[in-house]
C-alpha positions in Angstrom: 6.6 4.8 -12.3 9.8 5.1 -14.4 11.7 2.1 -15.8 14.5 2.7 -13.3 12.0 2.6 -10.5 10.5 -0.6 -11.9 13.9 -2.3 -12.1 14.8 -1.3 -8.6 11.4 -2.4 -7.2 11.5 -5.7 -9.0 15.0 -6.4 -7.8 14.1 -5.5 -4.2 10.9 -7.7 -4.4 12.8 -10.7 -5.9 15.8 -10.6 -3.6 13.7 -10.1 -0.4 10.5 -12.1 -1.0 12.0 -15.5 0.0 14.9 -14.3 2.2 13.5 -13.7 5.8 14.1 -9.9 5.8 10.7 -8.7 4.6 10.0 -7.8 0.9 7.0 -5.5 1.6 9.1 -3.7 4.2 11.9 -3.1 1.7 9.4 -2.2 -1.0 8.1 0.4 1.3 11.4 1.7 2.6 13.7 1.7 -0.5 11.5 4.0 -2.6 11.0 6.3 0.4 14.8 6.5 1.0 15.3 7.2 -2.7 12.6 10.0 -2.6 10.1 8.1 -4.8 7.3 7.7 -2.3 5.4 4.6 -1.3 4.4 2.6 -4.5 1.4 1.4 -2.5 0.1 -2.1 -1.5 -1.5 -2.7 -4.9 1.7 -2.2 -6.9 3.6 -4.3 -4.3 1.1 -7.2 -4.6 1.1 -7.2 -8.4 5.0 -7.1 -8.6 4.8 -10.3 -6.6 3.6 -12.1 -9.7 7.2 -12.2 -10.7 8.3 -14.0 -7.6 5.2 -16.3 -7.6 6.1 -17.3 -11.1 9.7 -18.0 -9.9 8.5 -20.3 -7.1 5.9 -22.1 -9.3 8.6 -22.9 -11.9 11.2 -23.7 -9.3 8.9 -26.2 -7.5 7.0 -27.4 -10.7 7.8 -31.0 -10.0 6.6 -30.7 -6.4 3.4 -28.9 -7.5 2.6 -31.6 -10.0 3.4 -34.3 -7.4 1.1 -32.7 -4.8 -1.7 -32.0 -7.3 -1.7 -35.6 -8.5 -1.5 -36.9 -4.9 -4.4 -34.6 -3.9 -6.8 -36.0 -6.6 -5.5 -39.5 -6.1 -6.5 -39.3 -2.5 -10.0 -37.9 -3.4 -10.6 -40.6 -6.0 -9.5 -43.3 -3.5 -11.6 -41.6 -0.8 -8.5 -41.6 1.4 -7.2 -38.0 1.3 -4.4 -38.8 3.8 -3.5 -42.1 2.4 0.0 -41.3 1.2 2.7 -38.7 1.7 1.9 -36.6 -1.4 -1.9 -36.3 -0.8 -1.3 -35.6 2.9 1.2 -32.8 2.1 -1.2 -31.3 -0.5 -3.9 -31.0 2.2 -1.3 -29.5 4.6 -0.8 -26.7 2.0 -4.5 -26.1 2.0 -4.7 -26.0 5.8 -1.8 -23.5 5.9 -3.5 -21.2 3.3 -6.9 -20.8 5.0 -5.9 -18.4 7.9 -4.2 -15.8 5.6 -7.1 -15.7 3.2 -9.5 -15.0 6.1 -7.3 -12.4 7.8 -6.2 -10.9 4.5 -9.8 -10.0 3.6 -10.7 -8.9 7.2 -7.7 -6.7 7.6 -7.7 -5.2 4.0 -8.1 -1.6 5.1 -5.3 -1.9 7.7 -3.0 -3.6 5.1 -3.5 -0.7 2.7 -3.3 2.0 5.4 -1.8 2.1 8.9 0.2 -1.1 8.5 2.3 0.6 5.9 3.6 3.2 8.4 7.4 3.3 8.5 7.2 3.0 12.3 5.3 -0.2 12.0 7.8 -1.6 9.5 10.7 -0.7 11.9 9.0 -2.3 14.8 8.2 -5.5 12.9 11.8 -5.8 11.6 13.1 -5.9 15.2 10.2 -7.8 16.8 10.3 -10.7 14.3 14.1 -10.8 14.6 13.7 -11.3 18.4 11.1 -14.1 17.8 13.4 -15.7 15.2 16.3 -15.7 17.6 14.1 -17.2 20.4 12.9 -19.9 17.9 16.5 -20.8 16.9 17.4 -21.2 20.6 14.3 -23.2 21.4 14.8 -25.6 18.4 18.5 -26.1 19.3 17.7 -26.8 22.9 14.8 -29.2 22.3 16.3 -30.8 19.2 14.8 -31.0 15.7 12.1 -33.6 14.8 12.4 -35.8 11.8 11.0 -34.4 8.5 8.6 -37.4 8.3 6.9 -36.2 11.6 5.5 -33.1 9.9 1.7 -33.0 10.5 -1.4 -31.0 10.2 -0.8 -29.1 13.4 2.6 -28.0 12.0 1.0 -26.8 8.8 -1.7 -24.8 10.6 0.9 -23.3 12.9 2.9 -22.2 9.8 -0.3 -20.9 8.2 -0.9 -18.7 11.3 2.7 -17.6 11.2 2.2 -16.6 7.5 -0.6 -14.2 8.7 2.0 -12.1 10.6 3.5 -11.3 7.1 0.4 -9.2 6.4 2.2 -6.5 8.4 5.0 -5.0 6.4 8.4 -5.6 8.0 7.5 -9.1 9.1 8.6 -11.3 6.1 6.5 -14.2 4.9 9.5 -16.6 5.0 10.7 -15.2 8.3 7.4 -15.6 10.0 6.7 -19.1 8.7 10.3 -20.4 9.3 10.2 -18.9 12.8 7.0 -20.7 13.5 8.4 -23.9 12.1 11.4 -23.7 14.4 9.2 -23.3 17.4 7.6 -26.6 16.2 11.2 -28.0 15.9 11.0 -28.5 12.1 14.4 -28.6 10.3 15.5 -25.4 8.6 15.6 -26.7 5.0 12.2 -28.4 5.1 10.7 -25.4 6.9 11.9 -23.1 4.0 10.7 -25.5 1.3 7.2 -25.9 2.7 7.1 -22.1 3.4 7.8 -21.5 -0.3 5.2 -24.0 -1.5 2.5 -22.8 0.9 3.1 -19.2 -0.2 1.9 -20.0 -3.8 -1.9 -19.8 -3.1 -1.7 -16.8 -0.8 0.6 -14.7 -3.0 -1.3 -15.6 -6.2 -4.7 -14.7 -4.6 -3.3 -11.4 -3.3 -1.9 -10.5 -6.7 -5.1 -11.4 -8.6 -7.2 -9.5 -6.1 -5.1 -6.3 -6.3 -4.9 -6.6 -10.1 -8.7 -6.6 -10.3 -9.6 -4.2 -7.5 -6.9 -1.6 -8.3 -6.8 -1.9 -12.1 -7.5 1.9 -12.5 -4.6 2.8 -10.2 -2.3 0.2 -11.9 -3.3 1.7 -15.3 -1.9 5.0 -14.2 1.4 3.4 -13.4 1.6 1.9 -16.9 1.8 -1.6 -18.4 5.5 -1.4 -19.3 6.9 -0.5 -15.8 4.7 -3.1 -14.2 5.9 -5.7 -16.7 9.6 -4.8 -16.2 9.2 -5.0 -12.5 7.6 -8.5 -12.7 10.4 -9.8 -15.0 13.1 -8.5 -12.8 11.3 -9.9 -9.7 11.1 -13.3 -11.4 14.8 -13.5 -12.2 16.0 -12.2 -8.8 13.3 -14.3 -7.0 14.6 -17.5 -8.6 18.1 -16.6 -7.5 17.0 -16.0 -3.9 15.1 -19.3 -3.7 18.2 -21.2 -5.0 20.4 -19.4 -2.5 18.3 -19.8 0.6 17.6 -23.5 0.2 21.2 -24.2 -0.1 22.2 -21.9 2.6 19.8 -23.4 5.2 21.2 -26.9 4.6 24.2 -26.0 6.8 23.4 -22.7 8.4 20.8 -21.1 10.8 18.9 -17.9 10.2 21.1 -15.8 12.4 22.7 -13.8 9.6 19.2 -12.6 8.7 18.3 -11.9 12.3 21.4 -9.7 12.7 20.5 -7.9 9.4 17.0 -7.2 10.7 18.4 -5.8 14.0 20.8 -3.5 12.1 18.3 -2.2 9.6 15.7 -1.7 12.4 18.1 0.2 14.5 19.2 2.5 11.6 15.5 3.2 10.7 14.6 4.0 14.3 17.5 6.5 14.5 16.5 8.1 11.2 12.8 8.3 12.3 13.7 9.7 15.7 16.1 12.2 14.1 13.6 13.3 11.6 11.0 13.8 14.4 13.4 15.9 16.5 14.3 18.0 13.5 10.8 18.1 12.0 10.4 21.1 9.7 7.6 23.6 10.4 5.6 22.6 7.3 4.1 19.1 7.6 1.0 19.8 5.5 0.8 19.3 1.8 -2.2 20.7 -0.1 -2.8 19.5 -3.7 -5.4 20.9 -6.0 -6.4 23.8 -8.4 -7.9 27.2 -8.0 -10.0 26.1 -5.0 -6.8 25.3 -3.1 -4.8 28.4 -4.0 -7.9 30.5 -3.2 -8.4 32.4 -6.4 -9.5 36.0 -5.6 -8.9 35.8 -1.8 -5.9 36.8 0.3 -3.4 34.0 1.0 -4.4 33.9 4.7 -8.0 33.2 3.6 -7.2 30.1 1.5 -8.7 27.0 3.0 -5.3 25.3 3.5 -4.0 28.3 5.4 -7.1 28.7 7.5 -7.0 24.9 8.3 -3.3 25.0 9.2 -3.9 27.9 11.6 -7.0 26.3 13.2 -5.3 22.9 13.9 -2.0 24.3 14.8 0.1 22.9 12.1 2.9 24.7 10.1 2.5 26.7 7.0 1.1 24.5 4.2 3.1 23.6 1.1 0.6 24.1 -1.8 0.9 22.6 -5.2 -2.1 24.0 -7.1 -2.9 26.4 -9.9 -6.1 27.8 -11.5 -7.3 25.6 -14.3 -5.4 22.4 -13.5 -7.0 19.1 -14.4 -5.9 15.8 -12.8 -3.2 15.1 -15.3 -1.8 18.6 -15.0 -1.7 18.4 -11.3 0.1 15.0 -11.6 2.8 16.6 -13.9 3.1 19.6 -11.5 3.8 17.2 -8.6 6.6 15.6 -10.7 8.2 19.1 -11.2 7.7 20.2 -7.5 9.1 16.9 -6.2 7.7 17.3 -2.6 9.6 15.5 0.1 7.4 13.6 2.6 6.3 12.2 4.8 3.7 14.8 5.7 1.4 14.7 8.7 -1.5 15.8 6.6 -2.3 15.8 2.8 -5.4 17.3 1.3 -6.5 16.6 -2.3 -9.2 18.7 -4.1 -9.2 18.2 -7.9 -11.6 17.6 -10.7 -13.6 20.7 -11.4 -11.6 21.5 -14.5 -12.0 17.9 -15.8 -15.8 18.5 -15.5 -15.6 22.0 -17.0 -13.6 20.8 -20.0 -16.0 17.9 -20.6 -13.5 15.2 -19.7 -15.0 11.7 -19.1 -15.8 10.3 -15.7 -13.8 7.1 -16.5 -10.7 9.2 -17.3 -11.2 11.2 -14.1 -11.4 8.0 -12.0 -8.2 6.5 -13.4 -6.2 9.7 -13.0 -7.7 10.5 -9.6 -6.8 7.1 -8.2 -3.2 7.7 -9.3 -3.1 11.1 -7.6 -4.7 9.6 -4.4 -2.0 6.9 -4.2 0.6 9.6 -4.6 -1.0 11.6 -1.8 -1.0 8.5 0.4 2.7 8.0 -0.4 3.4 11.6 0.7 1.6 10.8 3.9 4.1 8.1 4.7 1.8 5.4 3.4 -0.8 6.2 6.0 -4.1 6.8 4.1 -5.8 8.0 7.3 -3.6 11.2 7.0 -5.1 12.0 3.6 -8.3 14.0 3.2 -10.1 14.2 -0.1 -12.2 17.3 -0.3 -15.3 17.2 -2.5 -15.6 19.4 -5.6 -17.7 22.5 -5.0 -20.5 23.3 -7.5 -19.6 26.3 -9.6 -22.9 26.0 -11.4 -24.7 28.0 -8.7 -22.4 31.1 -9.0 -23.0 34.2 -11.1 -20.3 33.0 -13.5 -22.7 30.2 -14.6 -25.5 32.5 -15.6 -27.0 31.3 -18.8 -25.5 27.8 -18.6 -27.2 24.5 -17.9 -26.9 24.6 -14.1 -28.7 21.3 -13.6 -26.2 19.6 -16.0 -23.2 21.0 -14.1 -24.7 19.8 -10.8 -25.2 16.3 -12.2 -21.7 16.1 -13.5 -20.2 17.5 -10.3 -22.1 14.9 -8.3 -20.9 12.2 -10.6 -17.3 13.2 -10.1 -17.8 13.5 -6.4 -19.3 10.0 -6.2 -16.0 8.8 -7.8 -13.6 10.6 -5.5 -15.7 9.6 -2.5 -15.7 5.9 -3.5 -12.0 5.8 -4.3 -11.1 7.7 -1.1 -13.0 5.4 1.1 -11.7 2.3 -0.8 -8.1 3.5 -0.2 -8.8 4.1 3.5 -8.5 7.9 3.2 -10.9 10.4 4.7 -13.5 12.2 2.5 -15.1 15.5 3.4 -18.2 16.9 1.6 -18.2 20.7 1.2 -20.3 20.7 -2.0 -23.5 21.4 0.0 -21.8 24.5 1.5 -21.0 25.8 -2.0 -24.6 25.4 -3.1 -26.0 27.7 -0.4 -27.8 30.7 -1.8 -25.7 33.4 0.0 -23.8 36.0 -2.1 -21.3 36.4 0.8 -20.0 32.9 0.1 -18.8 33.9 -3.4 -15.6 35.9 -4.1 -15.5 39.1 -6.0 -14.8 37.3 -9.3 -18.3 35.8 -9.2 -17.0 32.2 -9.4 -14.7 31.2 -6.6 -15.4 30.8 -2.9 -14.9 33.7 -0.6 -12.8 33.6 2.6 -16.1 33.2 4.5 -17.0 30.1 2.5 -13.5 28.7 3.0 -14.0 29.2 6.7 -17.2 27.1 6.5 -15.2 24.4 4.7 -12.6 24.4 7.4 -15.3 23.7 10.0 -16.0 20.5 8.2 -12.4 19.5 7.4 -10.8 20.4 10.7 -12.3 17.6 12.9 -10.9 15.0 10.4 -7.6 16.8 10.1 -7.1 16.8 13.9 
């Protein structure tokens, strides 16, 4: 991630986190429209630290007031004895649903939920619900702020869960739910901001810990810049919205959502009708370009032919390690989204004696880029295991058992990270270890066209 990307992503996060137009949706769409690819759910969640810091500082007095009230109620054994302790418990009630669903739907959040079609649908669908909520509250009349109760808090907590789907908007979903409960706009927004603190903080901490290898590949400086920019712009958006909703409804945001959703739908439909022939991107090294075999015998070409997809775009070269492939992707600048992306890399890391820890960190970065090229849909990415070159004639006189152990170690890493990210993983290493000279190309090292055909038998069902 460049500094320019970090500034743009931080600005987008800060301006859209609290305004009901969907921050995750914009973090998904803006980079794609600029040709940067999806930054991923992990990066999006960590950048949220900037906006959560903004809301904590902005509402510092309220946080202190509620915290004191919470413990005062516990000490007095009367947790609902006063307004402050009661509101503190309401925040806890509102947080429980999203924590449960956030854990249960983790794979979907990182995968299919990040589809551009899903974002487009949610932009329009939530706009419709917001408009219905505005009409309902206006017709029925607003309740007094003092009437806010536990049922209202739980309802807003359930509404917050909708925001797990990009394109929904945390503030949009919660304010919409509040309006159906006839809660005034300004208090709905204020409680929405305060109740977001535990959920956003938990999501950021979880992603920071679980995706630390991937985030390390992005770099500390870009992440820090994005967080600072998100903090400044987030503070400004809180200030704006609270003042705006004192005298206005959410209709201006509803119309924006309709307009953006319509534009995206047109772009998606147009891109589908004018879809280029090649929708398959193959990333790798000599095993992907098919060293010593004809082009039509390479596994990407055989796979494309078998499943009926266009000619693959291949970014691969003999001898590439993970970092070299990453640099080559920067130079090639492939334009997604692709219907299928395959990733086979790591043998040269093992051959050159690179560490497993380095491989994991760099592989995770490549995998996230592959998912971005697949439109954010991890299910359209297939990680292919590393074949074992130690069984070939080229390895004569070498420690074949050591090669096998290291290949297995690297494959355990790419399998674990692929499944964690929600991508598919196909094991072809066993095929490469068969004692059959016909499976080795004329150079005595690389797979023959026949071996590639065996690979395709395993890969094709997942690709379909």
